[in-house]
VOGU-3710 file (C-alpha; in Angstrom, 3 decimals, decimal comma):
1> xxxxxxxxxx> 145,691/143,069/136,663  148,073/144,555/134,796  147,042/142,445/131,683  143,840/144,636/131,221  145,765/147,838/130,591  148,144/145,665/128,310  145,430/145,036/126,588  145,299/148,404/125,331  148,367/148,109/124,229  148,693/144,378/123,160
11> xxxxxxxxxx> 145,274/143,455/121,431  147,563/140,738/119,836  148,286/139,344/123,743  147,526/141,220/126,892  148,904/138,402/129,240  151,840/137,793/126,961  152,997/141,485/126,706  156,786/142,258/126,899  155,594/144,275/130,377  154,405/141,606/131,659
21> x> 157,697/139,694/131,464
//
């Protein structure tokens, strides 16, 4: 679910954002 939030910061790869890793 965090991917949705990262999508704003990382439109390139929301599910591959550094925050998630």
